[in-house]
C-alpha positions in Angstrom: 87.2 144.7 -79.2 88.9 142.5 -76.5 86.9 141.5 -73.5 88.0 142.7 -70.0 89.9 140.1 -68.1 88.8 138.8 -64.7 92.0 140.2 -63.1 91.4 143.7 -64.5 87.8 143.6 -63.3 88.9 142.5 -59.8 91.6 145.2 -59.6 89.1 147.8 -60.6 86.6 146.6 -58.0 89.3 146.6 -55.3 90.3 150.2 -56.3 86.7 151.4 -56.1 86.1 149.7 -52.8 89.3 151.2 -51.4 88.4 154.7 -52.4 85.0 154.2 -50.8 86.5 153.1 -47.6 89.0 156.0 -47.5 86.2 158.5 -48.1 84.0 156.9 -45.4 86.6 156.5 -42.7 90.1 158.0 -43.2 91.6 155.9 -40.3 90.7 152.7 -42.2 92.1 154.2 -45.4 95.4 155.0 -43.7 95.7 151.5 -42.2 94.7 149.9 -45.6 97.3 152.1 -47.4 100.0 151.1 -45.0 99.1 147.4 -45.3 99.2 147.6 -49.1 102.6 149.3 -49.0 104.1 146.7 -46.7 102.7 143.8 -48.7 104.0 145.3 -52.0 107.4 145.9 -50.5 107.7 142.4 -49.2 106.6 141.0 -52.5 109.2 143.0 -54.4 111.9 142.0 -51.9 111.0 138.3 -52.0 110.8 138.2 -55.8 114.5 138.9 -56.3 
């Protein structure tokens, strides 16, 4: 059995933390979701 990578563990932790924030305060969740979408879009556009 392969061990879990540090990157995978970090992504899982970030996902759990994000879900917790969204459940606690939807306004923070909306802002966080928008920020993630913008950063992802910029990363994709700059990669090409």
